[in-house]
C-alpha positions in Angstrom: 4.4 -4.8 -27.0 5.5 -8.2 -25.8 8.3 -10.7 -26.0 8.9 -14.4 -25.1 11.8 -16.6 -24.2 12.7 -19.8 -22.3 12.0 -23.4 -23.0 8.5 -22.7 -24.3 7.1 -19.9 -26.4 5.4 -18.2 -23.5 7.6 -18.9 -20.5 8.0 -15.1 -19.9 6.0 -12.4 -21.7 6.7 -8.7 -21.5 3.4 -6.6 -21.4 4.2 -3.0 -20.9 6.3 -0.4 -19.0 6.1 3.3 -18.2 6.5 6.1 -15.7 4.2 8.7 -14.3 4.3 11.8 -12.1 0.9 11.3 -10.5 -1.7 14.0 -9.7 -2.6 14.5 -6.1 -5.0 11.7 -5.1 -4.6 9.8 -8.4 -5.9 6.2 -7.8 -6.4 2.8 -9.4 -8.7 0.1 -8.2 -9.1 -3.3 -9.9 -7.7 -6.7 -10.9 -4.8 -7.4 -13.4 -4.3 -10.6 -15.4 -0.5 -10.3 -15.2 2.3 -9.3 -12.8 2.8 -5.6 -12.4 5.6 -4.0 -10.4 5.7 -0.3 -9.3 8.8 1.3 -7.9 8.4 4.7 -6.3 11.0 7.3 -7.4 9.7 10.1 -5.2 6.7 11.2 -3.2 4.2 9.1 -1.2 1.1 7.1 -1.6 -1.0 4.3 -0.1 -1.6 0.8 -1.3 -4.2 -1.8 -0.3 -3.1 -5.3 -1.2 -3.6 -8.7 0.4 -0.8 -7.9 2.9 -2.9 -5.0 4.3 -2.7 -1.3 4.0 0.7 0.4 3.5 2.0 4.0 3.1 4.9 3.9 0.8 7.5 6.4 -0.3 10.7 6.8 -2.2 12.7 3.6 -2.5 9.6 1.4 -1.8 7.7 -0.7 -4.3 4.7 -3.0 -4.6 3.7 -5.9 -6.7 0.2 -6.6 -8.1 -0.3 -10.3 -8.8 -2.7 -11.8 -11.4 -6.2 -12.0 -10.2 -5.5 -10.0 -7.0 -7.6 -7.0 -6.1 -5.4 -4.0 -5.7 -6.0 -0.4 -4.8 -3.4 2.3 -4.7 -3.7 6.1 -4.3 -1.2 8.9 -4.5 -0.8 11.2 -1.5 -2.7 14.5 -1.7 0.1 16.7 -0.5 3.1 14.8 -1.9 1.9 12.6 -4.7 4.3 9.8 -5.8 6.1 9.4 -9.1 6.6 5.8 -10.0 7.9 3.6 -12.8 6.3 0.3 -13.6 6.7 -2.8 -15.8 4.4 -5.7 -16.4 4.9 -9.3 -17.4 3.3 -12.7 -17.5 4.0 -16.2 -18.8 4.3 -19.8 -17.5 7.4 -19.1 -15.6 6.4 -15.6 -14.3 5.5 -16.8 -10.8 8.8 -18.7 -10.5 10.8 -15.7 -11.8 9.0 -13.5 -9.2 9.9 -15.8 -6.4 13.5 -15.9 -7.7 14.0 -12.2 -7.3 13.0 -12.3 -3.7 9.4 -11.3 -3.4 7.6 -14.0 -1.4 4.2 -15.3 -2.3 2.7 -14.0 1.0 3.9 -10.4 0.6 3.4 -7.7 -2.0 5.4 -4.7 -0.6 9.1 -4.4 -0.8 11.8 -1.8 -0.5 15.1 -1.2 -2.2 16.2 1.3 0.5 18.1 4.4 -0.3 19.9 2.9 -3.2 20.2 5.8 -5.6 22.2 3.8 -8.1 19.4 1.3 -8.4 16.8 4.0 -8.8 18.8 5.6 -11.6 19.4 2.4 -13.5 15.8 1.3 -12.9 14.4 4.5 -14.4 16.7 4.3 -17.4 15.9 0.7 -18.1 12.2 1.1 -17.7 12.3 4.0 -20.1 14.2 1.9 -22.6 11.8 -1.0 -22.1 8.8 1.2 -22.9 10.5 2.6 -26.0 11.6 -0.5 -27.8 9.4 -2.8 -29.9 12.0 -5.4 -30.6 11.1 -8.6 -28.7 14.6 -9.8 -27.9 15.6 -6.3 -26.7 12.5 -6.2 -24.5 13.3 -9.4 -22.8 16.9 -8.5 -22.3 15.9 -5.3 -20.5 13.2 -7.1 -18.6 15.7 -9.7 -17.2 18.2 -6.9 -16.5 15.6 -5.0 -14.4 14.6 -8.2 -12.6 18.3 -9.0 -11.9 18.9 -5.5 -10.5 15.9 -5.9 -8.3 17.1 -9.2 -6.9 20.4 -7.6 -6.0 18.8 -4.6 -4.4 16.2 -6.6 -2.5 18.9 -9.0 -1.1 20.3 -6.0 0.8 16.9 -5.3 2.4 15.7 -8.8 3.5 13.6 -7.5 6.5 11.3 -5.6 4.1 9.7 -8.8 2.9 8.4 -10.0 6.3 4.6 -9.5 6.1 3.4 -6.8 8.4 6.8 -5.2 9.2 6.6 -2.2 6.8 5.1 0.1 9.4 7.8 2.8 9.6 5.9 4.9 7.2 2.8 4.7 9.4 4.7 5.7 12.4 6.2 8.6 10.4 2.6 9.6 9.6 1.6 9.4 13.2 4.6 11.5 14.3 3.8 14.1 11.5 0.2 14.3 12.6 1.1 14.8 16.2 3.7 17.4 15.4 1.2 19.4 13.4 -1.9 19.0 15.5 -0.9 18.6 19.2 -2.1 22.1 20.0 -5.6 21.3 18.7 -8.1 20.0 21.3 -9.6 17.6 18.8 -6.2 16.0 17.9 -7.2 12.5 19.0 -7.0 8.9 17.6 -10.0 9.3 15.4 -8.6 12.3 13.6 -5.2 10.7 13.4 -6.7 7.5 11.9 -8.7 9.4 9.4 -5.7 11.5 8.3 -3.5 8.4 7.8 -6.2 6.4 6.2 -6.5 3.5 8.5 -9.2 2.2 10.9 -8.8 3.3 14.5 -8.4 -0.4 15.6 -5.7 -1.2 13.0 -3.7 2.0 13.6 -3.7 1.4 17.4 -2.5 -2.2 16.7 0.5 -1.2 14.6 1.4 1.8 16.8 1.5 -0.5 19.9 3.5 -3.2 18.1 6.0 -0.6 16.8 6.4 1.7 19.8 4.9 -0.3 22.8 2.5 2.6 23.4 -1.0 3.7 22.3 -1.5 6.6 20.0 -3.1 8.5 22.9 0.0 8.0 25.0 2.2 9.3 22.1 0.0 12.4 21.9 0.1 13.0 25.6 3.9 12.6 25.7 4.4 15.1 22.9 2.1 17.6 24.5 3.8 17.3 27.9 7.2 17.7 26.4 6.1 20.8 24.6 4.5 22.1 27.8 7.7 21.6 29.7 9.6 23.6 27.1 7.0 26.4 27.3 7.2 26.5 31.1 10.9 26.6 31.0 11.4 29.1 28.2 8.4 31.5 28.4 6.4 33.5 30.9 3.1 32.2 29.7 0.6 31.4 32.5 -0.1 27.7 33.3 -3.5 28.1 31.7 -2.0 29.5 28.5 0.6 26.7 28.4 -2.3 24.2 28.8 -4.3 25.8 26.0 -1.2 26.0 23.8 -0.7 22.2 23.9 -4.3 21.2 23.3 -5.9 21.3 26.8 -9.0 23.3 27.4 -9.2 22.1 31.0 -6.3 23.4 33.1 -7.0 20.9 35.8 -6.8 18.0 33.5 -3.5 19.4 32.1 -2.0 19.8 35.6 -3.1 16.3 36.5 -1.5 14.9 33.4 1.7 17.0 33.9 2.1 15.8 37.4 1.6 12.2 36.3 4.3 12.6 33.7 6.9 14.6 35.6 6.0 13.9 39.2 5.5 17.6 40.1 3.0 20.3 39.2 3.5 22.7 36.3 4.2 25.6 38.7 6.7 23.6 40.7 8.4 22.6 37.5 8.7 26.2 36.4 10.1 27.3 39.8 12.5 24.4 40.3 16.2 25.3 40.8 
């Protein structure tokens, strides 16, 4: 299915549209000869585009440009559902810039705009169902206009390299689930999130001002302080409960964090 409009017969051409509830780990890897927009309705996944690696979720989207190598993969635990539409033509690049997606960025967000999500889903469904060229183009322009309005409310999302909140969310989730394991270090964290250790360390430091190791230690010490205050567990058991096999190393780290030993912390007035 396709349609054309504008000053020439191929200024803008509709290619296809659709929606999918992806299977866990569902992936795509390749090059398109047209523009392809995905908008995530729910769930999570990871994209690898020229702007780098990103973890995206509900309300986010990504653009695949013609001739650009793209990889994207649905999360194993919470696979995304997304709706997409594709287009091309002599004015396609100009139209894309006009809706607010810069040439040096491929990831965007429409935030928590539930009204946009509802109309987007409805219009994409209608776009995929009609075979009448003029109707296709009318729906295509409507979707693009809605995107322009939604994106204008989220301008910071288009600054390359700033979409790191989902990574930090992944870091916090990993720490919360694994802090009690002795092997819960940066290597395991990077593997789980799907980034290199170097790149993960870079974005964590940029976003939080701390290293991943510092975040793990801080979380462990906070949990240790809670256990010391609220339970009768021995110091050795508290240390083991928050991921330390060496009680001496735990006590040293605790004193560095709080300025007193674990025993003194428990017995303080």
